[in-house]
C-alpha positions in Angstrom: 29.6 173.0 101.8 27.5 170.8 104.2 26.9 171.9 107.7 25.2 170.2 110.7 24.6 172.1 113.9 26.4 174.9 112.5 29.7 173.0 112.0 31.0 172.1 108.5 30.9 168.3 107.5 33.8 166.8 105.3 33.0 164.0 102.9 34.8 160.6 103.5 34.9 161.4 107.3 32.7 159.7 109.8 30.7 161.9 112.2 28.2 161.6 115.2 25.0 163.4 115.5 22.3 162.9 118.3 24.1 159.8 119.5 24.2 158.1 116.1 27.5 157.2 114.4 27.5 157.8 110.7 30.2 156.0 108.5 32.7 157.9 106.4 30.9 157.0 103.2 27.4 158.1 104.5 27.5 161.6 102.9 28.3 160.2 99.6 25.7 157.4 99.6 22.7 159.4 100.7 20.5 161.9 98.9 20.1 165.5 99.7 16.7 164.8 101.2 18.2 162.1 103.5 20.9 164.6 104.7 18.2 167.2 105.3 16.2 164.8 107.3 18.8 164.7 110.0 19.3 168.5 110.0 22.2 168.8 107.4 22.1 172.0 105.3 23.9 172.9 102.2 25.5 176.4 102.0 27.6 178.0 99.4 31.4 178.0 99.9 32.8 181.2 101.1 34.7 183.0 98.3 38.2 184.1 99.4 39.0 187.7 97.8 41.8 187.5 95.4 44.5 190.1 94.9 47.6 190.5 92.8 50.6 189.9 95.0 52.9 191.9 92.8 51.1 195.1 93.8 49.3 194.2 97.2 50.3 192.7 100.4 46.7 191.5 100.9 43.1 192.5 100.1 42.8 196.3 100.3 46.4 196.5 101.4 48.4 198.0 98.6 52.3 198.2 98.4 54.0 201.5 98.5 53.3 203.2 95.1 56.8 204.9 95.0 58.7 201.6 95.7 56.6 199.9 93.0 57.3 202.6 90.5 61.2 202.1 91.1 60.7 198.4 90.4 58.7 198.7 87.4 60.8 201.5 85.8 63.9 199.3 86.3 62.0 196.5 84.5 61.4 198.7 81.5 65.1 199.4 81.2 65.8 195.7 81.5 63.4 194.9 78.8 64.8 197.5 76.6 68.3 196.3 77.2 67.2 192.9 76.3 65.7 194.1 72.9 68.7 196.0 72.0 71.2 193.3 73.1 71.0 191.4 69.7 72.1 194.3 67.7 74.7 195.7 70.1 77.5 194.0 68.1 76.6 196.2 65.2 77.3 199.3 67.3 80.5 197.9 68.6 81.6 197.1 65.0 80.8 200.6 63.9 82.8 202.1 66.7 85.7 199.8 66.2 85.8 199.4 62.4 83.6 202.2 61.1 81.2 199.7 59.4 78.0 201.4 58.8 74.9 200.3 60.9 72.0 199.5 58.7 69.3 202.2 58.8 66.6 199.6 59.7 68.5 198.8 62.8 69.2 202.4 63.8 65.5 203.1 63.5 64.5 200.1 65.6 67.0 200.9 68.2 65.8 204.5 68.4 62.2 203.2 68.6 63.1 201.0 71.6 64.8 203.7 73.4 61.7 206.2 72.8 59.1 203.4 73.9 61.1 202.8 77.0 61.0 206.4 78.0 57.2 206.6 77.2 56.5 203.4 79.3 58.5 204.9 82.1 56.5 208.1 82.0 53.2 206.1 81.9 54.4 204.4 85.2 55.5 207.6 86.8 52.1 209.2 86.0 50.2 206.6 88.0 48.6 208.3 91.1 48.2 205.1 93.2 48.9 201.4 93.3 45.5 200.6 91.7 46.3 202.7 88.7 49.7 201.1 88.4 48.3 197.6 88.7 45.8 198.3 85.9 48.4 199.7 83.8 50.7 196.9 84.0 48.2 194.1 83.9 45.9 195.5 81.2 45.6 193.7 77.8 47.6 195.5 75.2 44.7 195.5 72.8 40.9 195.9 73.3 37.9 195.1 71.0 37.3 197.8 68.5 34.1 199.7 68.3 32.7 202.6 66.1 33.6 205.0 69.0 37.2 204.1 69.6 38.7 204.8 66.2 38.9 201.1 65.2 39.1 200.0 61.6 36.0 198.4 60.4 36.4 194.8 59.1 35.0 194.2 55.6 33.7 191.1 54.0 34.8 190.4 50.5 31.9 190.0 48.0 32.0 187.3 45.3 30.4 187.1 41.8 27.8 184.5 42.1 27.5 184.4 38.3 30.9 183.0 38.0 31.3 179.6 40.1 34.7 178.1 40.5 34.3 174.4 39.3 36.8 171.6 39.7 36.7 169.1 36.9 33.4 170.6 35.9 31.9 170.0 39.3 30.9 172.3 42.1 32.7 172.5 45.2 31.0 172.1 48.6 30.3 174.7 49.7 30.2 176.4 46.4 33.1 178.9 45.6 32.8 181.9 43.4 35.4 184.3 41.8 36.1 187.5 43.2 35.0 190.7 41.5 37.7 192.7 39.5 38.3 195.0 41.1 37.5 193.4 44.3 34.4 194.6 46.2 33.6 194.5 49.9 30.7 195.0 52.3 30.2 195.5 56.0 29.3 192.6 58.3 25.9 192.5 59.8 26.4 193.4 62.6 29.5 195.4 61.9 32.8 194.0 63.1 36.1 196.0 64.1 39.7 195.4 64.3 41.4 195.3 67.7 42.9 198.7 68.8 45.5 199.6 71.3 44.3 199.9 74.9 44.8 203.4 76.1 44.8 202.0 79.7 47.7 199.6 79.1 51.6 200.1 78.7 52.5 201.0 75.1 53.7 198.0 73.0 57.3 197.5 72.4 58.2 198.1 68.6 58.8 195.1 66.4 62.1 194.8 64.6 
């Protein structure tokens, strides 16, 4: 932001200073040194603090935690109903005609209901709006480390004495056969799989 005499200047707008009229394109056509010569200073733009409107009325102005809990618990029930809806007809068919519901469907539907209850419990346990906002907006997975129970990624080793040729020629880059049985080694530095974020809502089950 450019300022002159403590007031902001806008590009493409004419201005007057010390009785001199400057055309609208003057700021774009001049160097910083030329601007500074008449007293113009360049200051950093002020940053407007952001906030999540789902949880706050404004900066440092949280919405009522109990009212938010009601809203977000209701959403979990809606989500669960949406997940169960595609297989509701199987339940109806069983009730009306006695046709058995596939075991995989029963297992999935039970898992959805269980997860819904667990997600509701997570929401209920939030002590304040900040905690609820973190719970709802947190990424489902985080980077794994040696300290958070993540599974280490392993790199497959190849037998460099057994090159895979095509029509008798090497590939670019060269390709080698796997060991039998396969062998693996750690990456350097070590790499880990993603793990569930304990600060986020538990993930819905997959069918």
